[in-house]
C-alpha positions in Angstrom: -12.3 -9.3 11.6 -11.3 -11.4 8.9 -12.4 -14.6 7.6 -9.9 -16.1 9.3 -10.2 -15.0 12.8 -13.9 -15.8 12.1 -13.0 -19.3 12.2 -11.4 -19.4 15.0 -13.1 -16.7 17.2 -15.0 -19.8 19.7 -16.4 -19.8 22.7 -16.2 -15.7 24.4 -20.0 -15.8 24.8 -20.3 -18.4 27.8 -21.0 -21.4 24.6 -18.2 -23.6 23.3 -19.0 -23.9 19.0 -16.8 -26.9 17.7 -16.7 -28.1 14.5 -17.1 -32.1 14.7 -14.4 -32.5 12.4 -11.8 -30.7 15.1 -12.5 -32.7 18.2 -14.5 -36.1 20.1 -18.3 -35.1 20.9 -18.7 -33.0 24.0 -21.2 -35.9 26.4 -23.8 -33.2 26.5 -24.1 -31.1 23.4 -25.9 -30.1 21.3 -24.8 -31.2 17.2 -26.3 -29.1 14.8 -26.5 -30.1 11.4 -27.0 -27.3 8.8 -28.2 -28.3 5.3 -30.1 -26.0 1.7 -31.3 -26.6 -0.9 -29.3 -23.3 -2.5 -27.2 -23.9 -5.7 -24.3 -24.3 -4.0 -22.0 -22.2 -4.3 -23.9 -20.0 -6.9 -26.3 -18.7 -4.0 -23.6 -18.9 -1.0 -20.2 -20.1 -0.7 -19.5 -18.9 2.8 -21.6 -20.1 5.6 -21.7 -18.3 8.9 -22.7 -19.5 12.1 -23.0 -18.2 15.0 -24.5 -19.2 18.9 -26.2 -16.5 21.6 -27.8 -16.3 24.4 -30.7 -14.5 26.0 -29.3 -11.2 24.0 -28.7 -10.9 20.5 -25.7 -10.2 20.1 -22.6 -12.1 20.0 -18.8 -11.8 20.5 -16.3 -14.4 19.1 -18.9 -17.4 19.2 -18.9 -17.4 15.4 -17.0 -20.0 12.4 -16.6 -19.4 9.2 -17.0 -22.5 6.9 -16.2 -22.1 2.7 -18.9 -24.0 0.8 -17.1 -24.8 -3.0 -20.5 -27.2 -3.8 -22.7 -29.8 -2.6 -20.5 -31.8 -1.4 -19.7 -29.6 1.2 -23.0 -29.4 3.3 -24.6 -30.7 5.2 -22.2 -28.9 7.7 -22.5 -30.0 11.8 -21.3 -28.3 14.6 -21.7 -28.5 18.3 -23.1 -26.4 21.0 -22.1 -26.9 24.5 -23.6 -24.9 27.4 -21.2 -23.9 30.2 -23.9 -23.0 32.6 -27.1 -25.7 33.0 -30.3 -24.4 31.8 -28.9 -21.5 29.3 -31.2 -20.8 26.5 -29.2 -20.9 23.9 -29.4 -19.8 20.0 -28.2 -20.5 16.7 -27.8 -18.2 13.3 -26.8 -19.6 10.3 -26.5 -17.0 7.1 -25.2 -18.6 3.6 -24.2 -15.9 1.5 -22.0 -14.6 -1.5 -17.7 -14.1 -1.1 -18.5 -10.8 -2.9 -21.4 -9.2 -0.5 -18.6 -9.6 2.6 -17.3 -6.6 4.4 -13.8 -5.6 5.5 -15.2 -7.7 8.7 -15.9 -10.9 6.6 -19.7 -10.3 7.7 -22.1 -10.1 4.5 -23.7 -7.0 3.5 -26.8 -6.5 2.2 -30.3 -8.9 2.1 -28.8 -11.0 -0.7 -28.0 -14.3 1.6 -30.1 -17.1 3.7 -30.9 -16.0 7.2 -32.3 -18.1 9.7 -32.4 -18.0 13.8 -33.7 -20.4 15.6 -34.1 -21.3 19.5 -32.5 -24.9 20.7 -34.7 -27.4 22.9 -33.6 -28.8 25.8 -30.5 -30.4 26.3 -30.7 -34.4 26.6 -27.2 -35.7 26.5 -26.3 -35.4 22.8 -29.3 -33.7 20.8 -29.4 -33.9 17.0 -31.2 -30.8 15.5 -31.3 -30.1 12.0 -31.2 -26.4 10.8 -32.5 -26.1 7.1 -32.0 -22.7 4.9 -34.4 -22.6 2.5 -34.0 -20.4 -1.3 -37.6 -19.4 -0.1 -36.2 -17.0 2.2 -33.9 -16.1 0.3 -33.4 -11.9 0.4 -35.3 -11.6 3.8 -32.7 -11.4 6.6 -33.5 -12.7 10.5 -34.1 -9.8 13.2 -32.6 -11.7 16.3 -33.3 -8.3 18.1 -36.7 -9.0 17.1 -36.8 -12.8 17.2 -37.6 -12.9 13.9 -36.4 -15.0 11.2 -37.9 -16.0 8.2 -40.5 -18.8 8.2 -39.7 -20.7 4.8 -43.6 -21.6 4.5 -44.6 -18.6 4.0 -41.3 -16.4 2.6 -41.9 -13.7 5.4 -40.7 -13.1 8.9 -42.6 -15.0 12.1 -41.2 -16.0 15.2 -38.1 -17.7 15.5 -38.9 -21.6 15.8 -37.3 -24.3 18.1 -35.2 -26.4 16.1 -36.5 -30.1 15.5 -34.5 -33.3 16.7 -33.0 -35.1 13.8 -34.5 -37.8 14.5 -38.0 -36.0 13.6 -37.5 -34.7 10.4 -38.5 -36.4 7.4 -36.4 -35.4 4.8 -33.6 -33.1 4.6 -33.0 -30.5 1.9 -30.2 -31.1 -0.8 -27.6 -28.9 -2.0 -29.1 -27.1 -5.9 -32.5 -29.3 -5.0 -34.7 -26.1 -5.1 -37.3 -26.6 -7.5 -37.3 -22.7 -9.3 -33.3 -23.3 -10.2 -33.7 -25.6 -12.6 -33.3 -24.8 -16.7 -35.9 -24.0 -19.1 -35.4 -24.8 -22.1 -37.2 -22.8 -25.1 -40.2 -24.9 -26.7 -38.7 -24.9 -30.1 -36.1 -23.6 -32.8 -35.6 -19.9 -31.7 -36.7 -17.7 -35.2 -34.8 -16.4 -37.8 -31.8 -14.1 -36.6 -32.4 -14.9 -33.1 -31.2 -16.8 -30.6 -33.5 -18.6 -27.7 -32.2 -18.1 -24.1 -33.5 -20.6 -22.1 -35.3 -19.2 -18.3 -33.8 -19.5 -15.2 -32.7 -17.5 -11.9 -30.1 -15.4 -11.3 -29.4 -12.2 -9.1 -30.1 -8.8 -10.9 -27.6 -6.3 -9.9 -24.4 -5.9 -8.6 -23.5 -6.0 -4.3 -20.7 -4.1 -5.0 -20.4 -0.3 -5.8 -19.2 1.9 -8.5 -19.9 -0.5 -11.4 -23.1 1.9 -12.6 -22.9 4.0 -14.9 -25.5 6.6 -12.6 -25.4 6.3 -9.0 -24.2 3.3 -6.8 -27.6 2.4 -5.5 -29.4 2.1 -9.2 -28.2 -1.4 -9.4 -28.3 -2.2 -6.0 -30.0 -4.2 -3.9 -29.8 -7.5 -5.9 -32.8 -9.2 -6.8 -33.4 -12.1 -7.5 -35.1 -13.4 -10.5 -36.5 -16.1 -12.3 -37.3 -15.4 -16.1 -39.4 -18.3 -18.5 -37.1 -18.9 -21.5 -37.1 -16.1 -24.5 -35.8 -15.3 -27.5 -33.6 -12.9 -28.1 -32.3 -10.9 -31.1 -28.6 -11.9 -32.0 -27.9 -8.0 -32.9 -28.8 -4.8 -33.1 -32.0 -3.6 -35.7 -30.5 -2.1 -38.4 -31.2 0.8 -40.7 -32.5 -1.4 -43.4 -34.7 -3.4 -41.5 -36.0 0.0 -39.9 -36.3 1.6 -43.5 -38.2 -1.4 -44.7 -40.6 -0.8 -41.7 -40.9 2.8 -42.9 -41.1 2.1 -46.9 -43.8 -0.4 -45.8 -46.3 2.0 -43.0 -45.9 -0.2 -41.0 -44.5 2.4 -38.3 -45.8 5.9 -38.1 -42.8 7.8 -37.6 -38.7 7.5 -39.0 -35.3 7.7 -36.7 -33.9 10.9 -36.7 -32.3 11.6 -40.1 -28.1 12.5 -40.5 -27.7 16.3 -40.7 -24.5 16.5 -42.4 -24.6 20.8 -42.1 -24.6 20.5 -38.2 -21.3 20.0 -37.7 -21.9 21.5 -34.4 -24.4 18.7 -33.2 -24.5 15.0 -32.8 -26.9 14.5 -35.8 -23.9 13.7 -38.0 -23.3 10.8 -36.0 -26.8 9.7 -37.3 -26.7 6.0 -38.8 -30.1 6.7 -40.5 -29.8 8.6 -44.3 -33.6 8.5 -45.3 -36.5 6.5 -46.8 -34.9 5.8 -49.6 -31.2 6.1 -49.4 -30.2 2.6 -48.4 -26.8 3.1 -48.0 -26.2 3.0 -44.0 -28.4 -0.4 -44.1 -26.2 -2.8 -42.8 -25.5 -0.3 -39.6 -26.8 -0.6 -36.4 -29.9 2.2 -36.3 -29.7 4.9 -33.6 -31.4 8.3 -33.1 -34.2 6.6 -31.9 -36.8 7.5 -29.7 -38.0 5.0 -27.2 -41.5 5.0 -28.6 -40.1 4.2 -32.3 -37.9 1.6 -30.5 -41.2 -0.2 -28.9 -43.2 0.8 -32.0 -40.5 -1.0 -34.3 -40.7 -3.9 -32.3 -44.4 -4.8 -32.2 -44.3 -4.3 -35.8 -42.4 -7.9 -36.0 -43.5 -9.5 -34.3 -41.8 -8.7 -31.4 -41.3 -6.6 -27.9 -38.5 -4.6 -26.5 -36.4 -6.9 -24.0 -37.4 -6.2 -20.3 -34.0 -4.9 -18.3 -33.7 -8.8 -16.5 -34.0 -10.4 -19.9 -31.0 -7.8 -21.0 -28.6 -8.8 -18.3 -29.4 -12.6 -17.7 -28.8 -12.5 -21.4 -25.2 -10.3 -21.4 -24.5 -11.8 -18.0 -24.1 -15.8 -19.4 -27.7 -16.7 -17.7 -26.3 -18.0 -14.3 -22.6 -17.7 -14.8 -23.4 -13.9 -14.5 -20.0 -13.1 -15.6 -18.7 -9.4 -15.9 -18.9 -9.0 -19.4 -20.5 -11.3 -22.3 -17.4 -13.0 -23.2 -16.4 -13.4 -19.4 -15.3 -11.4 -16.6 -11.9 -9.5 -17.6 -9.9 -8.9 -21.4 -8.9 -5.4 -22.2 -12.4 -4.1 -22.9 -11.3 -1.6 -25.9 -10.0 -4.9 -28.1 -13.0 -6.7 -27.4 -15.7 -4.0 -27.9 -16.7 -1.4 -29.9 -16.3 1.4 -26.8 -15.0 5.3 -26.4 -14.5 5.7 -30.0 -15.4 9.3 -30.0 -13.8 12.0 -31.9 -11.0 13.9 -29.6 -11.5 17.0 -27.6 -9.9 19.0 -31.1 -12.4 17.6 -33.5 -15.7 18.4 -32.5 -17.3 21.6 -31.2 -17.5 21.7 -27.2 -21.6 21.5 -27.1 -20.9 17.8 -28.3 -20.0 15.2 -25.7 -18.0 12.4 -27.1 -15.9 9.8 -25.3 -12.4 9.0 -27.0 -10.9 6.4 -24.1 -10.2 3.5 -26.8 -8.9 5.9 -29.8 -5.5 6.2 -29.5 -3.9 8.9 -32.0 -1.0 6.5 -33.2 -3.8 4.6 -34.5 -7.0 5.8 -35.0 -9.8 3.4 -35.2 -13.2 4.1 -36.9 -15.3 6.7 -35.4 -19.2 6.3 -35.3 -21.2 3.1 -35.4 -19.6 -0.1 -37.0 -21.9 -2.5 -39.9 -21.7 -5.7 -37.2 -19.5 -4.5 -34.1 -17.0 -5.8 -32.6 -16.9 -9.7 -33.6 -15.5 -10.4 -29.7 -18.1 -8.7 -28.0 -20.5 -11.8 -28.1 -22.2 -14.3 -25.4 -21.8 -18.1 -24.9 -25.3 -18.5 -27.4 -24.2 -16.1 -29.4 -25.6 -13.1 -28.4 -23.8 -10.3 -30.0 -22.8 -6.5 -29.2 -24.4 -6.6 -25.8 -21.5 -4.5 -24.1 -20.8 -2.0 -27.2 -21.7 -0.4 -30.2 -25.0 0.6 -29.2 -26.3 1.3 -25.9 -30.0 0.0 -26.5 -33.8 1.2 -25.4 -35.4 -2.0 -23.0 -38.9 -2.4 -22.0 -38.8 -0.6 -18.9 -39.4 2.2 -16.9 -36.9 3.7 -14.7 -36.5 3.1 -10.9 -33.7 1.9 -8.7 -34.0 -1.5 -7.2 -35.0 -0.7 -4.0 -38.3 1.7 -5.1 -41.8 0.0 -4.9 -41.5 -1.3 -8.5 -39.1 -4.0 -7.9 -40.3 -5.0 -4.1 -43.9 -6.2 -5.1 -42.9 -9.8 -6.0 -41.5 -11.2 -2.5 -38.7 -12.6 -2.8 -38.4 -13.9 -6.0 -39.3 -11.5 -9.1 -41.1 -13.7 -12.1 -40.4 -12.0 -15.1 -40.5 -8.8 -13.8 -40.9 -5.8 -15.8 -41.1 -1.8 -14.2 -44.1 0.1 -15.5 -43.9 2.6 -12.8 -41.0 5.2 -12.1 -39.9 5.6 -8.8 -41.6 8.2 -6.7 -41.0 11.5 -7.2 -38.7 10.6 -9.3 -39.1 12.0 -13.5 -40.4 9.9 -15.9 -37.8 7.5 -18.4 -37.3 4.9 -19.3 -33.8 2.4 -19.2 -31.4 1.5 -21.6 -28.5 -0.9 -20.9 -25.1 -1.2 -22.3 -22.6 0.9 -23.0 -21.7 2.3 -27.2 -19.3 3.2 -29.7 -18.6 6.8 -28.1 -19.5 5.1 -24.5 -17.7 4.5 -21.3 -16.1 1.4 -20.4 -17.7 1.4 -16.8 -21.4 0.8 -18.7 -19.7 -2.0 -20.8 -20.9 -4.2 -17.7 -23.7 -6.8 -17.5 -25.3 -4.7 -14.4 -24.8 -1.7 -15.5 -27.9 0.8 -16.1 -29.0 4.3 -17.2 -32.1 6.2 -18.2 -33.0 9.0 -20.6 -36.4 10.5 -21.1 -38.6 8.9 -23.8 -38.3 11.3 -26.1 -34.8 11.5 -25.7 -32.7 10.6 -28.7 -29.1 10.0 -29.7 -26.0 8.1 -32.3 -25.1 6.5 -29.0 -28.8 4.3 -28.7 -30.7 1.9 -30.3 -32.3 -1.4 -30.1 -33.0 -5.0 -30.3 -36.2 -6.9 -29.8 -37.0 -9.8 -28.1 -40.1 -12.3 -27.9 -41.4 -15.3 -25.5 -40.5 -18.3 -26.3 
């Protein structure tokens, strides 16, 4: 059923659900007022209202209302019983359009869902139904008469809706305290960008946006981050070469091997502790342990997956790419510039999607990357140039590692692999030889900790 179909399908289950704007109030009816503290439309631009009897199902007694912003709420609707003394329940779900399936109904748990019973009818009875962000990600179970209790943020027996006259204060859209931005305390260190803290949805509601299996970035997780600083650029060969020369790190990146044409080591940027010819290039051919060691030696740390995605998607704007939501990816980011199949041995995998034969572009890393691959805050080359190691042990978002904090995860970092999975660490972003699909802010993949290749580097972060 389409959204239009949902919005006009009324009164087929023994009750009449009617918008107040569509008709005069009935003399004997419940008038249900729905409000929320959620920032709208960021966490919900669709409000689905449903009337149910004793059973948990409802056919044709739904109304779908668009929520364009705070002025769209509260929403009021009337419910008229067709049988004296009938038991009536109402359900309200606030969700985003991209979560809707072909039938217009929400898919997945990234929504606010409330079910409640209506009190005994006494003439025109005004009641309040409030949707709390503390219940985001906790779907109701109508068949079990269970819905989220805002006080606990967990499922509890369905309540009876209070009379509107007995409610001291209603939530205002966007008043959820955790949604307030968290400013950085002082300026960011040299070479870094301040990223104010805030709340966003980690992951994607749609399949097909990841470079691994679709379920790796699902379900979405509600995340709150404190302010942090992030390197504006990927760590360079020059920075790592200095750390090696001064003994501040124990090991060095794998050096380029020009005598190995059948190996991808010919694209490594590190030339040795005494050769500074490539100092301006981003460093690659580094293990995850070396990336972590180098950040520590610089007084920093690797960014978490959540921090990396938050920065790449422009904070709560949650754009698809660092520069926005569209554009020619080959022009915007350093992607798909591997050599063609005739230029390299079959054992070496290099993608050349963005390397047209009639207009050759540089092969391998480029100093500075792509000028257009930059966020609104000024963080560069998160979509392309190098894939980047992050702090997390890899696990799908459905794994226990991402479920332990309840509906709202505060500064999450995964330290344990998924049960039964081989140990590995996450990396983010695509690369100079990578696919366009990996350029999305939500895309993620993983590799064993000891792996190194010319497509992976890193940048550092620190709390602010």
